[in-house]
C-alpha positions, 0 to 999 in steps of 0.5 A: 372446835375453836371459840370462834366456831362455837360462837358462829354456830351459837348465833346460827342456832339461836336464829333457827330457834327464835320463832315468833316474837313472843316467848309465851308457850302456845305461840312458838314450838320452841322457847325464845332465846330470852324466854322469861318463863322460869325466873331461876333458869333465866338467872342461871342462863344470864350468869352463864352468858356473862361468864361464857360469852361464846357458849349457846346459853339459850333454850336448846331446840329439838334436833331432827326431822319433824316427820320422824317416827321416833322421838327421844326425850331427855331431861335437860341440857347439860351445862357444858354439853347442850348448853354450850353447843346448842344441840341436844346431848352434844358435848358431854358423855351422855351424847357419846353413848346415845349417838353411838347407839343411834348410829349403830342401829340406823337412827343417825348417819355420819360421825359424832364428834361432840360438836354441832358442826360435825355433820351428824344427821338423824334418820327417822329420829328426833331428840328433845328435852323435857326442860329446854334450859340448863338447870343448876346442878342438873336438877329442874324444879317441878314448876319448871318442868311443868312450865316447859311442858307445852313446848314438849307437847308442841314438839309431839303435835308437829310430828304426824308420823310419830310411833315411838318415844324413848324416855330417858330417865324418870323426869322425862318419863313423868313429863311425857306421861303428863303431856300425853294425858296418861296416869302414872299408875297406868305406865310405871317407870322401869328400865326396859318397860314398854307402854302403849299410848294410843298409836304411840309406843313408849319405851323407858330407859335409865338416862345415859348419864356418866353417873349411871354408866359409871355405877353400872346402873346402865350398861351399853348393852342395856341401853342398846337393847332398848333401841333394838326394841324400838327398831323392831317396833318400827320395822 
């Protein structure tokens, strides 16, 4: 995709995620493009905007229909992935495994080509992140995770048919539990673990990062098995 195409899609994505005029949580389901709530992340975002003017470089909104039964929660946008393209898990290796698995199991339709205008659509599935802005070294601070949590709660609250949440990695797991008011000892993290939160079934997975797959901590078969479990639960 050319720089001009990315720039156009960036403008469109920013407009679609702008919401009301305030960036304060509780007044919008998505943070504003210039959300000031986490100063360190804002400074990093501004630095990337200056260096890569055609990238998205804003809080990345959730992707997929609000009437979906499945929500997938990741960690945060990757610097050259969602932070560049404006769509969760789009543009880096994690997206190759995630979207390939979703297409295989019927949670996505179309062809994933690692760009936001590839025409891919989600089917009964929505994707978001525990932290909406790219963090330095892909490591958000605990205070930043907490500050962004109201946006996750808003995303969950606007999904009336939600029956399953897949949590990719420990940070997504912990933040989701806190969002739902579940004590950590009642739902310990482990790949392939399942927990019940009222009417919502929680599914744990290691994050589908290149590091985890290269080290074989997570194999495509292990990842696929989690979503097979989700499909059985929703059938």
